[in-house]
C-alpha positions in Angstrom: 0.0 0.0 0.0 2.9 2.3 0.6 4.1 2.5 -3.0 0.7 3.6 -4.4 0.4 6.2 -1.7 3.9 7.6 -2.4 3.0 7.7 -6.1 -0.2 9.7 -5.5 1.6 12.0 -3.1 4.4 12.7 -5.6 1.9 13.3 -8.4 0.0 15.7 -6.2 3.2 17.6 -5.2 4.2 17.8 -8.9 0.8 19.1 -9.9 0.9 21.8 -7.2 4.4 22.8 -8.2 3.3 23.2 -11.8 0.2 25.2 -10.7 2.4 27.5 -8.6 4.5 28.5 -11.7 1.5 30.3 -13.2 -0.9 31.0 -10.3 -0.6 34.8 -9.6 -1.2 34.6 -5.9 1.1 31.6 -5.2 4.1 32.3 -3.0 5.6 28.9 -3.3 8.7 30.0 -5.3 9.2 33.3 -3.5 7.4 36.3 -2.1 5.7 38.6 -4.7 3.4 41.6 -4.3 -0.2 40.6 -5.0 -2.2 42.9 -2.8 -2.2 45.6 -0.2 -4.0 46.1 3.2 -6.2 49.1 2.6 -9.5 48.2 1.0 -9.9 51.8 -0.3 -6.8 51.4 -2.5 -6.9 49.8 -6.0 -3.8 49.4 -8.1 -4.4 49.5 -11.8 -1.6 47.8 -13.8 -1.3 47.6 -17.6 0.9 45.1 -19.4 2.3 44.8 -22.9 2.7 48.5 -23.9 3.7 51.0 -25.0 1.0 50.8 -27.6 -0.2 53.7 -29.8 -2.9 55.0 -29.6 -4.4 53.1 -26.7 -1.7 53.8 -24.1 -2.1 57.6 -24.8 -5.8 57.3 -24.6 -5.5 55.6 -21.2 -3.2 58.4 -20.0 -5.9 60.9 -20.9 -8.5 58.9 -19.0 -6.3 58.5 -15.9 -5.4 62.2 -15.9 -9.0 63.3 -16.0 -9.6 61.4 -12.8 -6.3 62.1 -11.1 -5.6 58.4 -10.9 -2.2 56.7 -10.9 -1.3 53.4 -12.5 1.6 51.1 -13.2 2.7 50.1 -16.7 4.8 47.0 -17.3 6.4 47.6 -20.7 7.8 45.3 -23.3 11.4 46.4 -24.2 11.0 45.9 -28.0 8.0 48.2 -28.0 9.8 50.7 -26.0 12.5 50.7 -28.7 9.8 51.2 -31.3 8.0 54.0 -29.6 10.1 55.5 -26.8 8.1 58.7 -26.9 5.0 56.8 -25.6 7.1 55.4 -22.7 8.2 59.0 -21.9 4.6 60.1 -22.0 3.8 57.6 -19.3 6.7 58.8 -17.2 5.8 62.5 -17.7 2.2 61.8 -16.5 3.6 60.5 -13.2 2.8 56.9 -13.5 5.0 54.0 -12.5 6.9 51.9 -15.0 8.1 48.3 -14.8 10.0 45.7 -16.7 7.9 43.1 -18.7 10.9 41.5 -20.5 12.2 42.5 -23.9 10.1 40.1 -26.1 7.5 38.6 -23.8 8.5 34.9 -23.6 7.1 32.5 -21.0 10.0 32.5 -18.6 9.2 29.0 -17.2 10.7 27.6 -20.4 13.7 29.8 -21.1 17.3 29.0 -20.0 19.1 31.2 -17.5 21.2 33.0 -20.1 18.2 34.1 -22.1 16.3 35.0 -18.9 19.0 37.4 -17.9 19.2 38.8 -21.5 15.4 39.4 -21.5 15.5 41.3 -18.3 18.7 43.2 -19.0 17.6 44.2 -22.6 14.3 45.5 -21.3 16.1 47.4 -18.5 18.4 49.0 -21.1 15.5 50.0 -23.4 13.7 51.6 -20.5 16.9 53.4 -19.3 17.6 54.7 -22.8 14.0 56.0 -23.2 13.4 57.3 -19.7 16.9 58.2 -18.4 16.3 56.2 -15.2 16.3 52.6 -13.9 13.1 50.8 -13.0 12.7 48.7 -9.9 9.6 46.6 -10.7 9.1 43.5 -12.8 6.2 41.4 -14.0 6.8 38.0 -15.6 4.9 37.5 -18.9 1.8 35.3 -18.4 2.7 35.3 -14.7 5.1 32.4 -15.5 7.9 32.0 -13.0 10.1 29.5 -11.2 12.6 30.0 -8.4 15.3 31.0 -10.8 13.2 33.7 -12.4 12.6 35.5 -9.0 16.3 35.1 -8.0 17.4 36.6 -11.3 15.0 39.5 -10.9 16.3 40.2 -7.4 19.9 40.1 -8.6 19.1 42.9 -11.1 17.4 45.0 -8.4 13.8 44.1 -9.6 10.9 43.5 -7.3 8.3 41.0 -8.7 4.7 42.2 -8.9 1.8 39.8 -9.7 -1.9 40.6 -9.4 -5.0 39.6 -7.4 -7.8 40.3 -9.9 -7.7 40.1 -13.7 -9.9 41.9 -16.2 -9.3 39.2 -18.9 -9.2 42.0 -21.4 -7.0 40.1 -23.8 -10.2 38.3 -24.9 -12.9 40.8 -23.9 -15.7 41.6 -26.3 -17.0 44.6 -24.4 -16.1 46.9 -21.5 -18.9 45.3 -19.5 -17.1 42.0 -19.6 -13.9 43.5 -18.2 -15.8 45.4 -15.4 -17.5 42.2 -14.5 -14.2 40.4 -14.0 -12.9 43.3 -11.9 -16.0 43.6 -9.7 -14.9 41.1 -7.0 -11.8 43.1 -6.4 -13.9 46.2 -5.8 -15.8 44.5 -3.0 -12.7 43.2 -1.3 -11.5 43.8 2.3 -8.0 44.6 1.1 -6.2 46.6 -1.5 -6.1 44.8 -4.8 -3.8 44.7 -7.8 -5.7 44.6 -11.1 -4.2 43.1 -14.3 -5.2 44.9 -17.5 -3.5 45.5 -20.9 -2.8 48.6 -22.9 -1.1 46.5 -25.6 -0.7 43.0 -26.9 2.4 40.8 -26.9 1.8 39.3 -30.3 2.1 42.5 -32.3 2.3 46.3 -31.8 -1.0 48.0 -32.3 -3.4 45.7 -30.5 -6.9 47.1 -30.1 -7.4 47.9 -26.4 -10.4 50.2 -26.9 -12.5 48.1 -24.5 -9.9 48.4 -21.8 -9.7 52.2 -22.2 -13.5 52.4 -21.9 -13.7 50.0 -19.0 -11.0 52.1 -17.2 -13.1 55.2 -17.8 -16.2 53.7 -16.3 -14.3 52.2 -13.4 -12.9 55.5 -12.4 -16.2 57.4 -12.9 -18.2 55.0 -10.8 -15.8 54.6 -7.9 -15.0 58.2 -6.9 -14.4 57.2 -3.3 -11.6 54.8 -4.1 -7.9 55.6 -4.3 -6.3 54.4 -7.5 -2.6 54.1 -6.7 0.7 52.8 -8.1 1.8 49.4 -6.9 4.7 50.9 -5.0 2.3 53.2 -3.1 0.1 50.2 -2.4 3.1 48.3 -1.1 4.2 51.2 1.1 0.8 51.4 2.7 0.8 47.6 3.3 4.3 47.8 4.9 7.7 46.5 4.0 6.6 42.9 4.5 4.6 43.0 1.3 7.7 43.3 -0.7 9.9 40.9 1.2 11.6 38.2 -0.8 12.6 34.7 0.2 16.1 33.7 -0.6 
């Protein structure tokens, strides 16, 4: 009876380990930021930009409501449109590293992993004149080596606690419905949205822009903050990393 039990236990452990590589809230492979403590705060994050014209339209919407957000940018798009990255910076939003070409980092060797992060850092530094300190892995894919590499480059890994699923949305209402549980939470949430698309520059994110507008208009009492501000309010433990 012992051998079948060990087999089942091993399979269960392997299954959980695989799940943890993609699950945004999992802390199995190291601590990441997924939420804050203050339920009045809501951190809007946008992946896969910069993307003209939708990133610029988002900036207009955020400015009208005096909201701050965090943009995780793909390095090759920053090289293509550095002026859009600079517009995000000029508007006072936070910017993070989303790799240079958006691979799933679970499957890349260590040398390429470092290159992806360093090349994106370099593209951002050239465009912005500053180093960034935040990182989000594409697709949320990570393993222990990914988080260690990020830390070695001075990057803090940010995940999310609620997703708008806007990569496949057919309407703003769909996105808002996905975000709704986070708005009724007893803690500060980190929302995953997209201002671009990793497959090609120019992805249509009109639904995301409109959903953002409605979200801000219908929640005037909520504080829309950057992820670093969310983390500061939650205390330094939120950004602690396991070795």
